[in-house]
C-alpha positions as CSV (number, residue, x, y, z in Angstrom):
1,M,108.9,122.6,94.0
2,S,108.0,119.5,95.9
3,G,109.2,116.0,95.0
4,L,105.7,115.0,94.0
5,E,105.3,117.9,91.6
6,L,108.7,117.3,90.1
7,S,107.8,113.6,89.5
8,L,104.5,114.5,87.9
9,I,106.3,116.9,85.5
10,A,109.0,114.3,84.7
11,F,106.3,111.7,84.1
12,A,104.5,114.0,81.7
13,V,107.8,114.8,79.9
14,M,108.6,111.1,79.6
15,L,105.2,110.3,78.1
16,G,105.6,113.1,75.7
17,A,109.0,111.6,74.6
18,I,107.3,108.2,74.1
19,F,104.5,109.8,72.0
20,L,107.3,111.3,69.9
21,R,108.5,107.8,69.3
22,I,111.7,108.1,71.2
23,P,112.6,104.6,72.4
24,I,111.0,103.8,75.8
25,G,114.3,102.8,77.4
26,V,115.9,106.0,76.3
27,S,113.0,108.1,77.5
28,M,113.0,106.6,80.9
29,A,116.8,106.7,81.2
30,I,117.1,110.4,80.2
31,T,114.1,111.5,82.4
32,G,115.4,109.5,85.4
33,F,119.0,110.9,85.0
34,T,117.8,114.5,84.6
35,G,115.3,114.2,87.5
36,T,117.9,112.7,89.8
37,W,120.4,115.5,88.8
38,I,117.8,118.1,89.7
39,V,117.1,116.4,93.1
40,L,120.8,115.8,94.0
41,G,122.0,119.1,92.5
42,S,125.0,117.7,90.8
43,P,125.6,115.5,87.8
44,N,128.7,113.9,89.5
45,A,126.4,112.5,92.2
46,V,124.2,110.9,89.5
47,L,127.3,109.5,87.7
48,A,128.5,108.0,91.0
49,Q,125.2,106.4,91.5
50,L,125.2,104.8,88.1
51,K,128.1,102.6,89.0
52,S,126.3,100.8,91.8
53,L,122.9,101.0,90.1
54,T,124.2,99.2,86.9
55,Y,126.0,96.5,88.9
56,D,123.1,95.9,91.3
57,T,120.6,95.7,88.4
58,F,122.4,93.3,86.1
59,S,124.2,91.1,88.6
60,S,120.8,89.7,89.7
61,Y,120.8,86.0,89.2
62,S,117.1,86.0,88.5
63,L,117.5,88.1,85.3
64,S,119.5,85.2,83.8
65,I,116.2,83.5,83.2
66,V,115.2,86.0,80.6
67,P,117.7,85.2,77.8
68,L,117.2,81.4,78.4
69,F,113.4,81.7,78.0
70,L,114.0,83.9,74.9
71,L,116.3,81.3,73.5
72,M,113.7,78.6,74.2
73,G,111.1,80.6,72.3
74,Q,113.5,81.1,69.3
75,F,114.2,77.4,69.1
76,A,110.5,76.7,69.3
77,T,109.8,79.1,66.4
78,K,112.6,77.7,64.2
79,S,111.8,74.0,64.9
80,G,108.3,73.9,63.3
81,M,106.6,73.3,66.6
82,S,103.8,75.7,65.7
83,R,102.9,73.8,62.6
84,D,102.7,70.5,64.4
85,L,100.6,72.0,67.2
86,F,98.1,73.6,64.8
87,R,97.8,70.4,62.7
88,A,97.1,68.3,65.7
89,A,94.5,70.7,67.0
90,A,92.9,71.1,63.6
91,D,92.5,67.3,63.3
92,W,90.4,67.1,66.5
93,F,88.4,70.3,66.2
94,G,88.4,71.3,62.5
95,H,85.3,69.4,61.5
96,Y,83.1,71.4,63.9
97,K,81.6,74.7,62.9
98,G,84.4,77.2,63.6
99,G,86.6,74.4,64.8
100,M,89.7,75.7,62.9
101,A,89.5,78.9,64.9
102,I,89.2,76.9,68.1
103,A,92.2,74.9,67.0
104,A,94.1,78.2,66.4
105,V,93.4,79.1,70.1
106,G,94.5,75.7,71.3
107,S,97.7,75.8,69.3
108,C,98.5,79.3,70.5
109,S,98.1,78.0,74.1
110,G,100.6,75.2,73.4
111,F,103.1,77.4,71.7
112,G,102.8,80.1,74.4
113,A,103.6,77.4,76.9
114,V,107.1,77.0,75.4
115,C,107.6,80.5,74.0
116,G,106.7,82.9,76.7
117,S,106.2,85.9,74.4
118,S,102.9,87.2,73.1
119,L,104.4,88.9,70.1
120,A,106.3,85.8,69.0
121,T,103.2,83.6,69.5
122,A,101.0,86.0,67.4
123,S,103.7,86.2,64.7
124,T,104.5,82.5,64.5
125,M,101.0,81.1,64.8
126,G,99.7,83.8,62.5
127,Q,102.0,82.6,59.7
128,V,100.9,79.0,60.2
129,A,97.2,79.3,60.9
130,L,96.0,82.3,59.0
131,P,96.4,80.8,55.5
132,E,94.5,77.7,56.7
133,L,91.7,79.7,58.1
134,R,91.3,81.7,55.0
135,R,91.6,78.6,52.8
136,Y,88.6,77.1,54.6
137,G,86.5,80.2,54.1
138,F,86.7,81.9,57.5
139,S,86.0,85.6,57.4
140,D,88.9,87.9,57.5
141,A,87.6,89.5,60.7
142,L,87.4,86.2,62.6
143,S,90.6,84.8,61.2
144,T,92.7,87.8,62.2
145,G,90.8,88.6,65.4
146,V,91.2,85.1,66.8
147,L,95.0,85.0,66.0
148,A,95.6,88.4,67.5
149,A,93.8,87.4,70.7
150,G,95.3,83.9,70.8
151,G,98.8,85.5,70.6
152,T,98.2,87.2,74.0
153,L,98.2,83.8,75.7
154,G,102.0,83.8,75.5
155,I,102.1,86.5,78.2
156,L,100.2,84.6,80.8
157,I,100.7,80.9,80.3
158,P,104.0,80.0,82.1
159,P,106.8,80.4,81.3
160,S,106.2,84.1,80.6
161,I,109.0,86.7,80.3
162,I,106.7,89.5,81.6
163,L,105.7,87.3,84.6
164,V,109.3,86.9,85.5
165,I,110.0,90.6,85.2
166,Y,107.1,91.4,87.4
167,A,108.2,88.9,90.0
168,I,111.7,90.5,90.1
169,I,110.4,94.0,90.4
170,A,107.8,93.2,93.0
171,E,110.3,90.8,94.8
172,Q,107.9,87.9,94.6
173,N,108.5,84.2,94.2
174,I,108.7,83.3,90.5
175,V,107.4,79.8,91.2
176,K,104.3,81.1,93.0
177,M,103.7,83.6,90.2
178,F,103.9,80.8,87.6
179,M,101.5,78.7,89.6
180,A,99.0,81.6,90.1
181,A,99.0,82.2,86.4
182,M,97.9,78.6,85.5
183,I,94.2,78.9,86.1
184,P,93.7,82.4,84.7
185,G,95.7,81.3,81.6
186,A,93.4,78.2,81.2
187,M,90.4,80.5,81.6
188,A,91.8,82.8,78.9
189,A,92.1,79.9,76.4
190,L,88.7,78.5,77.2
191,G,87.1,82.0,77.1
192,Y,88.5,82.5,73.6
193,M,87.2,79.2,72.5
194,A,83.8,80.0,73.9
195,T,83.9,83.4,72.1
196,V,84.6,81.7,68.8
197,M,81.6,79.4,69.3
198,I,79.3,82.4,70.2
199,Y,80.7,84.4,67.3
200,V,80.0,81.6,64.8
201,W,76.5,81.2,66.3
202,F,75.6,84.8,65.6
203,K,77.5,84.9,62.3
204,P,77.3,81.5,60.7
205,D,78.7,82.7,57.4
206,S,82.0,83.7,59.1
207,A,83.2,80.1,59.5
208,S,83.0,76.7,58.0
209,R,83.9,73.1,58.7
210,A,87.0,71.2,57.6
211,P,86.8,67.6,56.4
212,R,86.7,65.1,59.2
213,V,90.0,63.4,59.7
214,L,90.3,59.7,60.3
215,M,90.9,58.7,63.9
216,N,94.2,57.0,63.2
217,Q,95.5,60.1,61.4
218,R,94.5,62.2,64.4
219,F,96.5,60.1,66.8
220,R,99.5,60.1,64.4
221,N,99.6,63.9,64.4
222,L,98.9,64.0,68.1
223,I,101.9,61.8,68.8
224,K,104.1,64.3,66.9
225,I,103.5,67.0,69.6
226,W,104.5,64.8,72.5
227,P,107.9,66.6,72.7
228,V,106.0,69.9,73.3
229,V,104.1,68.4,76.2
230,A,107.2,66.7,77.6
231,I,109.2,70.0,77.5
232,F,106.4,71.9,79.2
233,L,105.8,69.3,81.9
234,T,109.6,68.9,82.5
235,V,110.2,72.7,82.8
236,I,107.1,73.6,84.8
237,G,106.9,70.3,86.7
238,G,110.6,70.5,87.6
239,I,110.2,74.1,88.9
240,Y,107.1,73.4,90.9
241,T,108.5,70.3,92.5
242,G,111.8,72.0,93.4
243,I,113.9,69.7,91.2
244,F,115.5,72.8,89.7
245,T,115.3,76.5,90.0
246,P,113.4,78.6,87.5
247,T,116.7,79.6,85.8
248,E,117.8,75.9,85.6
249,G,114.3,75.1,84.3
250,A,114.7,77.7,81.6
251,A,118.1,76.2,80.6
252,V,116.5,72.7,80.5
253,G,113.7,74.0,78.4
254,A,116.1,75.7,75.9
255,I,118.1,72.5,75.5
256,G,115.0,70.4,75.1
257,T,113.5,72.7,72.5
258,G,116.8,72.9,70.7
259,L,117.1,69.1,70.5
260,Y,113.5,68.9,69.2
261,G,114.5,71.4,66.5
262,V,117.5,69.3,65.6
263,I,115.6,66.1,65.4
264,T,112.8,67.6,63.3
265,G,115.3,69.2,61.0
266,G,114.0,72.7,61.7
267,L,117.1,73.8,63.5
268,N,120.2,73.7,61.4
269,R,123.5,75.7,61.6
270,Q,122.0,78.8,60.0
271,S,118.8,78.9,62.1
272,F,120.8,78.1,65.2
273,L,122.9,81.2,64.6
274,E,119.8,83.3,63.8
275,S,118.2,82.1,67.1
276,I,121.3,83.1,69.1
277,L,121.5,86.6,67.4
278,A,117.8,87.2,67.8
279,T,118.0,86.2,71.5
280,A,121.0,88.5,72.1
281,S,119.1,91.4,70.4
282,S,115.9,90.8,72.4
283,T,117.9,90.4,75.6
284,G,119.8,93.6,75.0
285,M,116.5,95.5,74.3
286,I,114.8,94.2,77.4
287,F,117.8,94.8,79.6
288,F,118.2,98.4,78.3
289,I,114.5,99.0,79.1
290,V,115.1,97.5,82.6
291,F,118.1,99.8,83.0
292,G,116.1,102.9,81.9
293,A,113.3,101.9,84.3
294,Q,115.8,101.5,87.2
295,L,117.1,105.0,86.5
296,F,113.6,106.4,86.5
297,N,112.6,104.4,89.6
298,S,115.7,105.6,91.4
299,F,114.6,109.2,90.7
300,L,111.1,108.4,92.1
301,A,112.7,106.9,95.2
302,F,114.7,110.1,95.8
303,T,111.5,112.2,95.5
304,Q,109.5,109.8,97.8
305,T,106.7,109.9,95.2
306,P,105.4,106.3,95.6
307,Q,105.2,106.6,99.3
308,E,103.5,110.0,99.1
309,L,100.9,108.7,96.6
310,A,100.3,105.7,98.8
311,M,99.7,107.9,101.8
312,W,97.4,110.2,99.8
313,V,95.3,107.4,98.4
314,G,95.0,105.9,101.9
315,A,93.9,109.2,103.4
316,Q,91.1,109.6,100.8
317,G,89.4,106.5,102.1
318,F,88.8,105.1,98.6
319,E,87.6,101.5,98.4
320,P,90.6,99.3,97.5
321,T,88.8,97.7,94.6
322,V,87.9,101.1,93.2
323,V,91.6,102.1,93.3
324,M,92.6,98.8,91.6
325,I,90.0,99.3,88.8
326,A,91.3,102.8,88.2
327,M,94.8,101.4,87.7
328,L,93.5,98.7,85.4
329,I,91.8,101.4,83.3
330,L,95.1,103.3,83.0
331,Y,96.7,100.0,81.8
332,L,94.2,99.8,79.0
333,I,94.9,103.4,78.0
334,F,98.7,102.9,78.2
335,G,98.3,99.7,76.1
336,C,97.3,101.9,73.1
337,V,100.8,103.4,72.9
338,M,103.2,101.1,74.8
339,D,104.3,97.6,74.8
340,S,103.6,95.3,77.7
341,L,107.2,95.2,79.2
342,S,107.4,99.0,79.2
343,M,104.0,99.3,80.9
344,I,105.0,96.9,83.7
345,L,108.5,98.5,84.3
346,L,107.0,102.0,84.2
347,T,104.0,101.5,86.4
348,I,104.7,98.8,89.0
349,P,107.1,101.0,91.0
350,I,104.3,103.6,91.3
351,F,101.2,101.3,91.6
352,F,102.7,98.5,93.7
353,P,103.3,100.6,96.9
354,I,99.8,102.0,96.6
355,I,98.2,98.5,96.2
356,M,100.3,97.1,99.1
357,S,99.1,100.0,101.4
358,L,95.4,99.0,100.9
359,D,93.5,96.4,102.9
360,F,92.1,93.7,100.6
361,G,91.6,91.3,103.5
362,M,94.5,89.1,102.4
363,P,98.2,88.6,103.4
364,P,100.5,91.0,101.6
365,E,102.1,88.3,99.5
366,E,98.8,87.1,98.2
367,V,97.8,90.7,97.3
368,A,101.1,91.1,95.4
369,I,100.5,87.9,93.4
370,W,96.8,88.6,92.8
371,F,97.5,92.1,91.6
372,G,100.4,91.0,89.4
373,I,98.3,88.4,87.6
374,I,95.4,90.8,87.0
375,A,97.7,93.6,85.9
376,L,99.3,91.2,83.4
377,I,95.9,90.2,82.0
378,V,95.0,93.8,81.4
379,V,98.4,94.5,79.9
380,E,97.6,91.5,77.6
381,V,94.3,93.2,76.7
382,G,96.2,96.3,75.7
383,L,98.0,94.2,73.0
384,I,94.7,93.7,71.2
385,T,93.0,97.0,72.0
386,P,92.5,99.3,68.9
387,P,93.8,101.5,67.6
388,V,97.4,100.6,68.4
389,G,97.4,97.1,69.9
390,M,100.8,95.5,69.0
391,N,99.3,92.1,68.1
392,L,96.9,93.7,65.7
393,F,99.7,95.2,63.7
394,I,101.7,91.9,63.8
395,I,98.7,90.1,62.2
396,H,98.2,92.9,59.8
397,S,101.9,92.7,58.7
398,I,101.3,89.0,57.9
399,A,98.2,89.7,55.7
400,P,98.5,93.4,54.7
401,E,95.7,92.9,52.1
402,I,93.2,92.6,54.9
403,P,92.0,96.0,56.1
404,I,93.0,96.5,59.7
405,T,89.4,97.7,60.4
406,K,88.3,94.2,59.9
407,T,90.8,93.0,62.5
408,Y,89.4,95.6,64.9
409,R,85.9,94.2,64.4
410,G,87.1,90.6,64.7
411,V,89.1,91.2,67.9
412,A,86.3,93.1,69.8
413,P,84.5,90.0,71.1
414,F,87.8,88.7,72.5
415,V,88.4,92.0,74.3
416,L,85.0,91.6,75.8
417,S,85.9,88.1,76.9
418,D,89.0,89.4,78.6
419,I,87.1,92.1,80.4
420,I,84.6,89.5,81.8
421,R,87.6,87.4,82.9
422,V,89.2,90.3,84.7
423,G,85.9,91.0,86.5
424,I,85.6,87.4,87.6
425,L,89.2,87.4,88.9
426,L,88.7,90.7,90.7
427,G,85.5,89.4,92.4
428,F,87.0,86.0,93.3
429,P,90.7,86.2,94.2
430,S,90.7,82.6,95.3
431,I,90.6,81.5,91.6
432,T,94.0,83.1,91.1
433,L,95.4,82.1,94.5
434,G,93.9,78.6,94.9
435,L,96.8,76.6,93.5
436,V,99.3,78.7,95.4
437,R,97.4,78.2,98.7
438,F,97.1,74.4,98.0
439,M,100.8,73.9,97.1
440,F,102.3,76.2,99.7
């Protein structure tokens, strides 16, 4: 049996384990361990490899950014930041037709900028905004659909945990990845806002207007969110200007968000301990998935599967864009059964060498950055793609009385918006790479 055949069988077995709801980290670890055992012919050789693999994986300084950004997101959730963001946005947009839904997108963007997690953004903003949307007569479909879609902004708008993980796996500069994500992230938010306006245009009964808020009240509530802006500008601006490293920036962001929570009263002794425990739990989960992925990727390296696939694709003479579109379609399919982190850890070691072997007419570093951003966007679409999009179930858990079929209908226009955005970024790579080229 060739290495490629063994890898294909192992991949099928691993997907079967995932479908049986065995945790993804466990599935990847067991498959990688067993596959390496078969290749090397001895379990002792695999156990000997585990010593160096474990140390090499978790001694990486870059990984320390993950718990810090997670802690920053926990502090943001506990501090009441989401409520202030939504209130400020609703004051400025709520009196327009569908304006409260637009405000929900805007507040998801702001919260995602200090949270870095799509699931946390959807959960937190859903609890804040969904009751308000329903109170003002928004349809269940639009209310749940816009919040499920708005939650995905946390994966792309820096700082993003998944963006950091991709940069580490693909050995790319985290600062450049953050910079490349800025314009696509802004396009996502504006695209969702435009989708709300078009949705309301065709279905005027699905939305209403909130009472107009006096200008002085708008500015008072706007002033309340200045710490959010300050934290974001300090973290991202400090990283971009080289004042501190991404890890130091994450630490500064966590401290700033924690102080904001203390000042607002949202972060007390109990909530602080809850934030620490939740961060530790999430970090352990992520690191275990990373470990499982490293075991599986080590097995693939022994079989030379990524290199063989890259050579095979190159020999077929496929157009590079066609290959990339095929990968993106696979991401959409995987998104129906897997979370975003697992998809990235599982597929990048296979897809990345293939992409880098193709000629897109750009330097290799630009190809790596461009592919990473587009892959993350499609992974983000998987979070809201029926029938098993993670964000859909998070919103459904907040309002279980709303049939999830209504959420499916409500999120469909936002999925279409994402597909259009992916097409634009595929056709015009300079949109993604413009800031990187300008700054570097």
